[in-house]
PyMOL Python script that loads the backbone (N, CA, C, O; Angstrom):
from pymol import cmd

cmd.read_pdbstr("""\
ATOM      1  N   MET A   1       2.366  10.760   3.297  1.00  0.00           N
ATOM      2  CA  MET A   1       1.729   9.739   4.131  1.00  0.00           C
ATOM      3  C   MET A   1       2.835   9.056   4.947  1.00  0.00           C
ATOM      4  O   MET A   1       3.983   8.952   4.515  1.00  0.00           O
ATOM      5  N   HIS A   2       2.451   8.604   6.122  1.00  0.00           N
ATOM      6  CA  HIS A   2       3.357   7.892   7.014  1.00  0.00           C
ATOM      7  C   HIS A   2       2.896   6.423   7.083  1.00  0.00           C
ATOM      8  O   HIS A   2       1.718   6.143   7.306  1.00  0.00           O
ATOM      9  N   LEU A   3       3.830   5.510   6.892  1.00  0.00           N
ATOM     10  CA  LEU A   3       3.454   4.087   6.930  1.00  0.00           C
ATOM     11  C   LEU A   3       3.826   3.473   8.266  1.00  0.00           C
ATOM     12  O   LEU A   3       4.975   3.539   8.702  1.00  0.00           O
ATOM     13  N   ILE A   4       2.830   2.873   8.909  1.00  0.00           N
ATOM     14  CA  ILE A   4       3.057   2.195  10.178  1.00  0.00           C
ATOM     15  C   ILE A   4       3.324   0.712   9.856  1.00  0.00           C
ATOM     16  O   ILE A   4       2.614   0.120   9.043  1.00  0.00           O
ATOM     17  N   SER A   5       4.309   0.136  10.468  1.00  0.00           N
ATOM     18  CA  SER A   5       4.679  -1.286  10.359  1.00  0.00           C
ATOM     19  C   SER A   5       5.455  -1.596   9.059  1.00  0.00           C
ATOM     20  O   SER A   5       5.248  -2.640   8.442  1.00  0.00           O
ATOM     21  N   ILE A   6       6.330  -0.693   8.665  1.00  0.00           N
ATOM     22  CA  ILE A   6       7.167  -0.970   7.476  1.00  0.00           C
ATOM     23  C   ILE A   6       8.035  -2.184   7.730  1.00  0.00           C
ATOM     24  O   ILE A   6       8.288  -2.960   6.809  1.00  0.00           O
ATOM     25  N   ARG A   7       8.500  -2.367   8.963  1.00  0.00           N
ATOM     26  CA  ARG A   7       9.335  -3.569   9.241  1.00  0.00           C
ATOM     27  C   ARG A   7       8.569  -4.848   8.956  1.00  0.00           C
ATOM     28  O   ARG A   7       9.094  -5.779   8.346  1.00  0.00           O
ATOM     29  N   ASN A   8       7.344  -4.883   9.397  1.00  0.00           N
ATOM     30  CA  ASN A   8       6.521  -6.091   9.149  1.00  0.00           C
ATOM     31  C   ASN A   8       6.258  -6.310   7.668  1.00  0.00           C
ATOM     32  O   ASN A   8       6.249  -7.447   7.195  1.00  0.00           O
ATOM     33  N   LEU A   9       6.044  -5.228   6.942  1.00  0.00           N
ATOM     34  CA  LEU A   9       5.843  -5.335   5.506  1.00  0.00           C
ATOM     35  C   LEU A   9       7.099  -5.887   4.837  1.00  0.00           C
ATOM     36  O   LEU A   9       7.022  -6.794   4.007  1.00  0.00           O
ATOM     37  N   ARG A  10       8.235  -5.344   5.197  1.00  0.00           N
ATOM     38  CA  ARG A  10       9.511  -5.822   4.585  1.00  0.00           C
ATOM     39  C   ARG A  10       9.759  -7.294   4.954  1.00  0.00           C
ATOM     40  O   ARG A  10      10.227  -8.070   4.122  1.00  0.00           O
ATOM     41  N   ARG A  11       9.448  -7.673   6.194  1.00  0.00           N
ATOM     42  CA  ARG A  11       9.634  -9.059   6.614  1.00  0.00           C
ATOM     43  C   ARG A  11       8.731  -9.986   5.812  1.00  0.00           C
ATOM     44  O   ARG A  11       9.177 -11.034   5.344  1.00  0.00           O
ATOM     45  N   ASP A  12       7.488  -9.617   5.652  1.00  0.00           N
ATOM     46  CA  ASP A  12       6.534 -10.476   4.880  1.00  0.00           C
ATOM     47  C   ASP A  12       6.916 -10.508   3.427  1.00  0.00           C
ATOM     48  O   ASP A  12       6.861 -11.564   2.797  1.00  0.00           O
ATOM     49  N   ALA A  13       7.310  -9.359   2.869  1.00  0.00           N
ATOM     50  CA  ALA A  13       7.655  -9.296   1.445  1.00  0.00           C
ATOM     51  C   ALA A  13       8.951 -10.093   1.159  1.00  0.00           C
ATOM     52  O   ALA A  13       9.128 -10.574   0.040  1.00  0.00           O
ATOM     53  N   ALA A  14       9.825 -10.235   2.112  1.00  0.00           N
ATOM     54  CA  ALA A  14      11.083 -10.970   1.895  1.00  0.00           C
ATOM     55  C   ALA A  14      10.826 -12.440   1.500  1.00  0.00           C
ATOM     56  O   ALA A  14      11.694 -13.094   0.922  1.00  0.00           O
ATOM     57  N   LYS A  15       9.645 -12.935   1.814  1.00  0.00           N
ATOM     58  CA  LYS A  15       9.304 -14.301   1.436  1.00  0.00           C
ATOM     59  C   LYS A  15       9.056 -14.437  -0.073  1.00  0.00           C
ATOM     60  O   LYS A  15       9.032 -15.545  -0.609  1.00  0.00           O
ATOM     61  N   TYR A  16       8.871 -13.289  -0.751  1.00  0.00           N
ATOM     62  CA  TYR A  16       8.560 -13.255  -2.181  1.00  0.00           C
ATOM     63  C   TYR A  16       9.555 -12.312  -2.876  1.00  0.00           C
ATOM     64  O   TYR A  16       9.203 -11.172  -3.179  1.00  0.00           O
ATOM     65  N   PRO A  17      10.785 -12.766  -3.132  1.00  0.00           N
ATOM     66  CA  PRO A  17      11.793 -11.899  -3.690  1.00  0.00           C
ATOM     67  C   PRO A  17      11.411 -11.156  -4.964  1.00  0.00           C
ATOM     68  O   PRO A  17      11.881 -10.043  -5.200  1.00  0.00           O
ATOM     69  N   ASP A  18      10.559 -11.770  -5.791  1.00  0.00           N
ATOM     70  CA  ASP A  18      10.134 -11.112  -7.027  1.00  0.00           C
ATOM     71  C   ASP A  18       9.201  -9.929  -6.795  1.00  0.00           C
ATOM     72  O   ASP A  18       8.934  -9.167  -7.724  1.00  0.00           O
ATOM     73  N   ALA A  19       8.700  -9.761  -5.575  1.00  0.00           N
ATOM     74  CA  ALA A  19       7.776  -8.671  -5.268  1.00  0.00           C
ATOM     75  C   ALA A  19       8.466  -7.491  -4.593  1.00  0.00           C
ATOM     76  O   ALA A  19       7.862  -6.430  -4.434  1.00  0.00           O
ATOM     77  N   ILE A  20       9.725  -7.665  -4.195  1.00  0.00           N
ATOM     78  CA  ILE A  20      10.379  -6.641  -3.406  1.00  0.00           C
ATOM     79  C   ILE A  20      10.486  -5.316  -4.115  1.00  0.00           C
ATOM     80  O   ILE A  20      10.263  -4.283  -3.485  1.00  0.00           O
ATOM     81  N   SER A  21      10.819  -5.287  -5.406  1.00  0.00           N
ATOM     82  CA  SER A  21      10.900  -4.025  -6.094  1.00  0.00           C
ATOM     83  C   SER A  21       9.540  -3.323  -6.185  1.00  0.00           C
ATOM     84  O   SER A  21       9.462  -2.097  -6.109  1.00  0.00           O
ATOM     85  N   SER A  22       8.479  -4.108  -6.347  1.00  0.00           N
ATOM     86  CA  SER A  22       7.144  -3.508  -6.391  1.00  0.00           C
ATOM     87  C   SER A  22       6.788  -2.894  -5.036  1.00  0.00           C
ATOM     88  O   SER A  22       6.198  -1.816  -4.962  1.00  0.00           O
ATOM     89  N   ILE A  23       7.154  -3.592  -3.984  1.00  0.00           N
ATOM     90  CA  ILE A  23       6.903  -3.073  -2.622  1.00  0.00           C
ATOM     91  C   ILE A  23       7.696  -1.789  -2.399  1.00  0.00           C
ATOM     92  O   ILE A  23       7.155  -0.806  -1.893  1.00  0.00           O
ATOM     93  N   ASN A  24       8.939  -1.792  -2.761  1.00  0.00           N
ATOM     94  CA  ASN A  24       9.781  -0.598  -2.600  1.00  0.00           C
ATOM     95  C   ASN A  24       9.229   0.573  -3.392  1.00  0.00           C
ATOM     96  O   ASN A  24       9.210   1.694  -2.885  1.00  0.00           O
ATOM     97  N   ASN A  25       8.779   0.349  -4.616  1.00  0.00           N
ATOM     98  CA  ASN A  25       8.171   1.410  -5.430  1.00  0.00           C
ATOM     99  C   ASN A  25       6.918   1.938  -4.767  1.00  0.00           C
ATOM    100  O   ASN A  25       6.715   3.148  -4.679  1.00  0.00           O
ATOM    101  N   TRP A  26       6.060   1.011  -4.291  1.00  0.00           N
ATOM    102  CA  TRP A  26       4.804   1.393  -3.639  1.00  0.00           C
ATOM    103  C   TRP A  26       5.148   2.252  -2.417  1.00  0.00           C
ATOM    104  O   TRP A  26       4.542   3.306  -2.224  1.00  0.00           O
ATOM    105  N   TYR A  27       6.099   1.827  -1.595  1.00  0.00           N
ATOM    106  CA  TYR A  27       6.458   2.553  -0.375  1.00  0.00           C
ATOM    107  C   TYR A  27       7.002   3.944  -0.718  1.00  0.00           C
ATOM    108  O   TYR A  27       6.648   4.913  -0.046  1.00  0.00           O
ATOM    109  N   ALA A  28       7.826   4.066  -1.714  1.00  0.00           N
ATOM    110  CA  ALA A  28       8.345   5.374  -2.114  1.00  0.00           C
ATOM    111  C   ALA A  28       7.225   6.288  -2.549  1.00  0.00           C
ATOM    112  O   ALA A  28       7.258   7.483  -2.254  1.00  0.00           O
ATOM    113  N   THR A  29       6.234   5.760  -3.241  1.00  0.00           N
ATOM    114  CA  THR A  29       5.072   6.531  -3.661  1.00  0.00           C
ATOM    115  C   THR A  29       4.268   7.007  -2.485  1.00  0.00           C
ATOM    116  O   THR A  29       3.872   8.171  -2.426  1.00  0.00           O
ATOM    117  N   VAL A  30       4.016   6.098  -1.524  1.00  0.00           N
ATOM    118  CA  VAL A  30       3.218   6.411  -0.361  1.00  0.00           C
ATOM    119  C   VAL A  30       3.898   7.515   0.458  1.00  0.00           C
ATOM    120  O   VAL A  30       3.233   8.445   0.916  1.00  0.00           O
ATOM    121  N   LYS A  31       5.185   7.419   0.638  1.00  0.00           N
ATOM    122  CA  LYS A  31       5.925   8.408   1.467  1.00  0.00           C
ATOM    123  C   LYS A  31       5.718   9.827   0.923  1.00  0.00           C
ATOM    124  O   LYS A  31       5.591  10.766   1.708  1.00  0.00           O
ATOM    125  N   LYS A  32       5.681   9.995  -0.364  1.00  0.00           N
ATOM    126  CA  LYS A  32       5.584  11.345  -0.905  1.00  0.00           C
ATOM    127  C   LYS A  32       4.155  11.759  -1.256  1.00  0.00           C
ATOM    128  O   LYS A  32       3.944  12.861  -1.762  1.00  0.00           O
ATOM    129  N   SER A  33       3.190  10.910  -0.999  1.00  0.00           N
ATOM    130  CA  SER A  33       1.798  11.194  -1.324  1.00  0.00           C
ATOM    131  C   SER A  33       1.096  11.882  -0.188  1.00  0.00           C
ATOM    132  O   SER A  33       1.473  11.748   0.976  1.00  0.00           O
ATOM    133  N   GLN A  34       0.046  12.635  -0.549  1.00  0.00           N
ATOM    134  CA  GLN A  34      -0.829  13.285   0.444  1.00  0.00           C
ATOM    135  C   GLN A  34      -2.278  13.034   0.038  1.00  0.00           C
ATOM    136  O   GLN A  34      -3.028  13.956  -0.281  1.00  0.00           O
ATOM    137  N   TRP A  35      -2.642  11.763   0.061  1.00  0.00           N
ATOM    138  CA  TRP A  35      -3.977  11.334  -0.383  1.00  0.00           C
ATOM    139  C   TRP A  35      -5.034  11.872   0.570  1.00  0.00           C
ATOM    140  O   TRP A  35      -4.834  11.895   1.785  1.00  0.00           O
ATOM    141  N   LYS A  36      -6.139  12.296   0.024  1.00  0.00           N
ATOM    142  CA  LYS A  36      -7.258  12.767   0.833  1.00  0.00           C
ATOM    143  C   LYS A  36      -8.436  11.833   0.777  1.00  0.00           C
ATOM    144  O   LYS A  36      -9.325  11.919   1.624  1.00  0.00           O
ATOM    145  N   ASN A  37      -8.474  10.920  -0.216  1.00  0.00           N
ATOM    146  CA  ASN A  37      -9.562   9.981  -0.379  1.00  0.00           C
ATOM    147  C   ASN A  37      -9.127   8.866  -1.385  1.00  0.00           C
ATOM    148  O   ASN A  37      -8.026   8.910  -1.933  1.00  0.00           O
ATOM    149  N   LEU A  38      -9.979   7.920  -1.597  1.00  0.00           N
ATOM    150  CA  LEU A  38      -9.669   6.830  -2.498  1.00  0.00           C
ATOM    151  C   LEU A  38      -9.434   7.295  -3.913  1.00  0.00           C
ATOM    152  O   LEU A  38      -8.596   6.732  -4.618  1.00  0.00           O
ATOM    153  N   GLU A  39     -10.141   8.292  -4.336  1.00  0.00           N
ATOM    154  CA  GLU A  39      -9.972   8.811  -5.709  1.00  0.00           C
ATOM    155  C   GLU A  39      -8.546   9.346  -5.890  1.00  0.00           C
ATOM    156  O   GLU A  39      -7.984   9.213  -6.977  1.00  0.00           O
ATOM    157  N   ASP A  40      -7.951   9.945  -4.859  1.00  0.00           N
ATOM    158  CA  ASP A  40      -6.559  10.392  -4.968  1.00  0.00           C
ATOM    159  C   ASP A  40      -5.636   9.181  -5.130  1.00  0.00           C
ATOM    160  O   ASP A  40      -4.685   9.211  -5.911  1.00  0.00           O
ATOM    161  N   VAL A  41      -5.926   8.139  -4.395  1.00  0.00           N
ATOM    162  CA  VAL A  41      -5.116   6.910  -4.492  1.00  0.00           C
ATOM    163  C   VAL A  41      -5.222   6.368  -5.921  1.00  0.00           C
ATOM    164  O   VAL A  41      -4.214   5.980  -6.510  1.00  0.00           O
ATOM    165  N   ARG A  42      -6.425   6.341  -6.475  1.00  0.00           N
ATOM    166  CA  ARG A  42      -6.648   5.767  -7.800  1.00  0.00           C
ATOM    167  C   ARG A  42      -6.041   6.587  -8.944  1.00  0.00           C
ATOM    168  O   ARG A  42      -5.927   6.106 -10.071  1.00  0.00           O
ATOM    169  N   GLN A  43      -5.665   7.795  -8.649  1.00  0.00           N
ATOM    170  CA  GLN A  43      -4.954   8.555  -9.684  1.00  0.00           C
ATOM    171  C   GLN A  43      -3.600   7.906  -9.971  1.00  0.00           C
ATOM    172  O   GLN A  43      -3.067   8.021 -11.074  1.00  0.00           O
ATOM    173  N   ILE A  44      -3.060   7.233  -8.980  1.00  0.00           N
ATOM    174  CA  ILE A  44      -1.756   6.557  -9.129  1.00  0.00           C
ATOM    175  C   ILE A  44      -1.943   5.066  -9.303  1.00  0.00           C
ATOM    176  O   ILE A  44      -1.314   4.444 -10.159  1.00  0.00           O
ATOM    177  N   TYR A  45      -2.811   4.498  -8.487  1.00  0.00           N
ATOM    178  CA  TYR A  45      -3.076   3.021  -8.509  1.00  0.00           C
ATOM    179  C   TYR A  45      -4.514   2.810  -8.929  1.00  0.00           C
ATOM    180  O   TYR A  45      -5.416   2.762  -8.092  1.00  0.00           O
ATOM    181  N   ARG A  46      -4.725   2.685 -10.222  1.00  0.00           N
ATOM    182  CA  ARG A  46      -6.077   2.560 -10.761  1.00  0.00           C
ATOM    183  C   ARG A  46      -6.895   1.399 -10.194  1.00  0.00           C
ATOM    184  O   ARG A  46      -8.114   1.492 -10.054  1.00  0.00           O
ATOM    185  N   ASP A  47      -6.210   0.321  -9.875  1.00  0.00           N
ATOM    186  CA  ASP A  47      -6.884  -0.898  -9.432  1.00  0.00           C
ATOM    187  C   ASP A  47      -7.112  -0.916  -7.915  1.00  0.00           C
ATOM    188  O   ASP A  47      -7.681  -1.884  -7.410  1.00  0.00           O
ATOM    189  N   ALA A  48      -6.694   0.109  -7.174  1.00  0.00           N
ATOM    190  CA  ALA A  48      -6.891   0.103  -5.737  1.00  0.00           C
ATOM    191  C   ALA A  48      -8.400   0.085  -5.443  1.00  0.00           C
ATOM    192  O   ALA A  48      -9.191   0.750  -6.112  1.00  0.00           O
ATOM    193  N   GLU A  49      -8.761  -0.682  -4.440  1.00  0.00           N
ATOM    194  CA  GLU A  49     -10.208  -0.764  -4.102  1.00  0.00           C
ATOM    195  C   GLU A  49     -10.346  -0.857  -2.589  1.00  0.00           C
ATOM    196  O   GLU A  49      -9.447  -1.295  -1.871  1.00  0.00           O
ATOM    197  N   THR A  50     -11.520  -0.422  -2.146  1.00  0.00           N
ATOM    198  CA  THR A  50     -11.879  -0.506  -0.726  1.00  0.00           C
ATOM    199  C   THR A  50     -12.628  -1.819  -0.503  1.00  0.00           C
ATOM    200  O   THR A  50     -13.583  -2.141  -1.210  1.00  0.00           O
ATOM    201  N   VAL A  51     -12.164  -2.571   0.506  1.00  0.00           N
ATOM    202  CA  VAL A  51     -12.856  -3.759   0.921  1.00  0.00           C
ATOM    203  C   VAL A  51     -13.026  -3.620   2.458  1.00  0.00           C
ATOM    204  O   VAL A  51     -12.057  -3.729   3.209  1.00  0.00           O
ATOM    205  N   GLY A  52     -14.247  -3.385   2.894  1.00  0.00           N
ATOM    206  CA  GLY A  52     -14.482  -3.135   4.292  1.00  0.00           C
ATOM    207  C   GLY A  52     -13.778  -1.851   4.704  1.00  0.00           C
ATOM    208  O   GLY A  52     -13.972  -0.802   4.089  1.00  0.00           O
ATOM    209  N   ASN A  53     -12.965  -1.939   5.742  1.00  0.00           N
ATOM    210  CA  ASN A  53     -12.215  -0.764   6.213  1.00  0.00           C
ATOM    211  C   ASN A  53     -10.793  -0.694   5.604  1.00  0.00           C
ATOM    212  O   ASN A  53     -10.003   0.172   5.977  1.00  0.00           O
ATOM    213  N   PHE A  54     -10.486  -1.578   4.699  1.00  0.00           N
ATOM    214  CA  PHE A  54      -9.153  -1.646   4.119  1.00  0.00           C
ATOM    215  C   PHE A  54      -9.106  -1.234   2.683  1.00  0.00           C
ATOM    216  O   PHE A  54     -10.115  -1.244   1.978  1.00  0.00           O
ATOM    217  N   THR A  55      -7.899  -0.862   2.246  1.00  0.00           N
ATOM    218  CA  THR A  55      -7.649  -0.573   0.842  1.00  0.00           C
ATOM    219  C   THR A  55      -6.727  -1.664   0.333  1.00  0.00           C
ATOM    220  O   THR A  55      -5.732  -2.007   0.973  1.00  0.00           O
ATOM    221  N   VAL A  56      -7.073  -2.208  -0.838  1.00  0.00           N
ATOM    222  CA  VAL A  56      -6.285  -3.318  -1.437  1.00  0.00           C
ATOM    223  C   VAL A  56      -5.580  -2.796  -2.663  1.00  0.00           C
ATOM    224  O   VAL A  56      -6.202  -2.215  -3.553  1.00  0.00           O
ATOM    225  N   PHE A  57      -4.269  -3.006  -2.707  1.00  0.00           N
ATOM    226  CA  PHE A  57      -3.433  -2.648  -3.855  1.00  0.00           C
ATOM    227  C   PHE A  57      -3.026  -3.956  -4.545  1.00  0.00           C
ATOM    228  O   PHE A  57      -2.591  -4.908  -3.898  1.00  0.00           O
ATOM    229  N   ASN A  58      -3.177  -3.977  -5.850  1.00  0.00           N
ATOM    230  CA  ASN A  58      -2.693  -5.090  -6.626  1.00  0.00           C
ATOM    231  C   ASN A  58      -1.305  -4.737  -7.135  1.00  0.00           C
ATOM    232  O   ASN A  58      -1.134  -3.741  -7.837  1.00  0.00           O
ATOM    233  N   LEU A  59      -0.311  -5.548  -6.784  1.00  0.00           N
ATOM    234  CA  LEU A  59       1.037  -5.280  -7.123  1.00  0.00           C
ATOM    235  C   LEU A  59       1.593  -6.330  -8.083  1.00  0.00           C
ATOM    236  O   LEU A  59       1.118  -7.465  -8.130  1.00  0.00           O
ATOM    237  N   LYS A  60       2.596  -5.933  -8.836  1.00  0.00           N
ATOM    238  CA  LYS A  60       3.319  -6.801  -9.747  1.00  0.00           C
ATOM    239  C   LYS A  60       2.361  -7.524 -10.687  1.00  0.00           C
ATOM    240  O   LYS A  60       2.306  -8.753 -10.735  1.00  0.00           O
ATOM    241  N   GLY A  61       1.599  -6.708 -11.440  1.00  0.00           N
ATOM    242  CA  GLY A  61       0.686  -7.256 -12.437  1.00  0.00           C
ATOM    243  C   GLY A  61      -0.417  -8.112 -11.807  1.00  0.00           C
ATOM    244  O   GLY A  61      -0.849  -9.113 -12.380  1.00  0.00           O
ATOM    245  N   ASN A  62      -0.859  -7.700 -10.626  1.00  0.00           N
ATOM    246  CA  ASN A  62      -1.933  -8.385  -9.947  1.00  0.00           C
ATOM    247  C   ASN A  62      -1.515  -9.764  -9.396  1.00  0.00           C
ATOM    248  O   ASN A  62      -2.378 -10.571  -9.049  1.00  0.00           O
ATOM    249  N   ASN A  63      -0.227 -10.035  -9.313  1.00  0.00           N
ATOM    250  CA  ASN A  63       0.257 -11.275  -8.715  1.00  0.00           C
ATOM    251  C   ASN A  63       0.218 -11.251  -7.212  1.00  0.00           C
ATOM    252  O   ASN A  63       0.129 -12.302  -6.576  1.00  0.00           O
ATOM    253  N   TYR A  64       0.284 -10.078  -6.634  1.00  0.00           N
ATOM    254  CA  TYR A  64       0.311  -9.903  -5.174  1.00  0.00           C
ATOM    255  C   TYR A  64      -0.718  -8.847  -4.769  1.00  0.00           C
ATOM    256  O   TYR A  64      -1.037  -7.937  -5.534  1.00  0.00           O
ATOM    257  N   ARG A  65      -1.224  -8.995  -3.551  1.00  0.00           N
ATOM    258  CA  ARG A  65      -2.125  -8.000  -2.995  1.00  0.00           C
ATOM    259  C   ARG A  65      -1.605  -7.480  -1.681  1.00  0.00           C
ATOM    260  O   ARG A  65      -1.235  -8.247  -0.792  1.00  0.00           O
ATOM    261  N   LEU A  66      -1.580  -6.156  -1.564  1.00  0.00           N
ATOM    262  CA  LEU A  66      -1.145  -5.498  -0.355  1.00  0.00           C
ATOM    263  C   LEU A  66      -2.382  -4.849   0.272  1.00  0.00           C
ATOM    264  O   LEU A  66      -3.071  -4.052  -0.365  1.00  0.00           O
ATOM    265  N   ILE A  67      -2.647  -5.203   1.526  1.00  0.00           N
ATOM    266  CA  ILE A  67      -3.853  -4.710   2.199  1.00  0.00           C
ATOM    267  C   ILE A  67      -3.454  -3.808   3.309  1.00  0.00           C
ATOM    268  O   ILE A  67      -2.674  -4.183   4.185  1.00  0.00           O
ATOM    269  N   VAL A  68      -4.002  -2.579   3.280  1.00  0.00           N
ATOM    270  CA  VAL A  68      -3.645  -1.565   4.264  1.00  0.00           C
ATOM    271  C   VAL A  68      -4.909  -0.841   4.740  1.00  0.00           C
ATOM    272  O   VAL A  68      -5.954  -0.877   4.092  1.00  0.00           O
ATOM    273  N   GLY A  69      -4.775  -0.191   5.880  1.00  0.00           N
ATOM    274  CA  GLY A  69      -5.819   0.720   6.347  1.00  0.00           C
ATOM    275  C   GLY A  69      -5.267   2.127   6.098  1.00  0.00           C
ATOM    276  O   GLY A  69      -4.088   2.376   6.351  1.00  0.00           O
ATOM    277  N   ILE A  70      -6.078   3.022   5.620  1.00  0.00           N
ATOM    278  CA  ILE A  70      -5.625   4.409   5.394  1.00  0.00           C
ATOM    279  C   ILE A  70      -6.449   5.389   6.205  1.00  0.00           C
ATOM    280  O   ILE A  70      -7.674   5.444   6.108  1.00  0.00           O
ATOM    281  N   ASP A  71      -5.743   6.150   7.000  1.00  0.00           N
ATOM    282  CA  ASP A  71      -6.396   7.276   7.747  1.00  0.00           C
ATOM    283  C   ASP A  71      -6.030   8.536   6.978  1.00  0.00           C
ATOM    284  O   ASP A  71      -4.956   9.107   7.167  1.00  0.00           O
ATOM    285  N   TYR A  72      -6.930   8.955   6.117  1.00  0.00           N
ATOM    286  CA  TYR A  72      -6.650  10.113   5.262  1.00  0.00           C
ATOM    287  C   TYR A  72      -6.470  11.361   6.070  1.00  0.00           C
ATOM    288  O   TYR A  72      -5.600  12.172   5.752  1.00  0.00           O
ATOM    289  N   GLU A  73      -7.275  11.556   7.130  1.00  0.00           N
ATOM    290  CA  GLU A  73      -7.223  12.743   7.937  1.00  0.00           C
ATOM    291  C   GLU A  73      -5.845  12.911   8.588  1.00  0.00           C
ATOM    292  O   GLU A  73      -5.290  14.010   8.610  1.00  0.00           O
ATOM    293  N   ASN A  74      -5.310  11.830   9.108  1.00  0.00           N
ATOM    294  CA  ASN A  74      -4.012  11.884   9.800  1.00  0.00           C
ATOM    295  C   ASN A  74      -2.826  11.532   8.909  1.00  0.00           C
ATOM    296  O   ASN A  74      -1.688  11.464   9.374  1.00  0.00           O
ATOM    297  N   GLN A  75      -3.106  11.304   7.604  1.00  0.00           N
ATOM    298  CA  GLN A  75      -2.058  10.974   6.625  1.00  0.00           C
ATOM    299  C   GLN A  75      -1.241   9.772   7.049  1.00  0.00           C
ATOM    300  O   GLN A  75      -0.011   9.804   7.014  1.00  0.00           O
ATOM    301  N   THR A  76      -1.922   8.712   7.449  1.00  0.00           N
ATOM    302  CA  THR A  76      -1.229   7.513   7.947  1.00  0.00           C
ATOM    303  C   THR A  76      -1.796   6.275   7.240  1.00  0.00           C
ATOM    304  O   THR A  76      -3.003   6.121   7.058  1.00  0.00           O
ATOM    305  N   VAL A  77      -0.863   5.407   6.854  1.00  0.00           N
ATOM    306  CA  VAL A  77      -1.186   4.115   6.244  1.00  0.00           C
ATOM    307  C   VAL A  77      -0.781   3.024   7.212  1.00  0.00           C
ATOM    308  O   VAL A  77       0.344   3.018   7.714  1.00  0.00           O
ATOM    309  N   TYR A  78      -1.670   2.122   7.471  1.00  0.00           N
ATOM    310  CA  TYR A  78      -1.396   0.981   8.406  1.00  0.00           C
ATOM    311  C   TYR A  78      -1.289  -0.289   7.640  1.00  0.00           C
ATOM    312  O   TYR A  78      -2.270  -0.737   7.046  1.00  0.00           O
ATOM    313  N   TYR A  79      -0.108  -0.899   7.630  1.00  0.00           N
ATOM    314  CA  TYR A  79       0.063  -2.171   6.946  1.00  0.00           C
ATOM    315  C   TYR A  79      -0.699  -3.263   7.683  1.00  0.00           C
ATOM    316  O   TYR A  79      -0.632  -3.355   8.908  1.00  0.00           O
ATOM    317  N   LYS A  80      -1.425  -4.092   6.931  1.00  0.00           N
ATOM    318  CA  LYS A  80      -2.170  -5.193   7.522  1.00  0.00           C
ATOM    319  C   LYS A  80      -1.674  -6.551   6.997  1.00  0.00           C
ATOM    320  O   LYS A  80      -1.229  -7.387   7.783  1.00  0.00           O
ATOM    321  N   TYR A  81      -1.745  -6.774   5.695  1.00  0.00           N
ATOM    322  CA  TYR A  81      -1.417  -8.061   5.103  1.00  0.00           C
ATOM    323  C   TYR A  81      -0.758  -7.904   3.741  1.00  0.00           C
ATOM    324  O   TYR A  81      -1.018  -6.953   3.004  1.00  0.00           O
ATOM    325  N   PHE A  82       0.104  -8.870   3.432  1.00  0.00           N
ATOM    326  CA  PHE A  82       0.682  -8.974   2.097  1.00  0.00           C
ATOM    327  C   PHE A  82       0.597 -10.410   1.654  1.00  0.00           C
ATOM    328  O   PHE A  82       1.027 -10.742   0.550  1.00  0.00           O
TER     329      PHE A  82
END
""", "prot")
cmd.dss("prot")
cmd.show_as("cartoon", "prot")
cmd.util.cbc("prot")
cmd.orient("prot")
């Protein structure tokens, strides 16, 4: 998968130093993944859920939420909010 707006994600995550390792681990996983649907995502991130057009990841023991859009067909993840 290709992540759009990694700079914005890193900028936003920098406000929460305790979350940076979780973000880095999530990003490393996304880069090597080839998800085809939400069920593929849930094989790695059990708590991932769809809310509207977005996918929500609970990070660092559910202390943080990462919200992205995923285009499975084009293998692209769009960062929205952290």
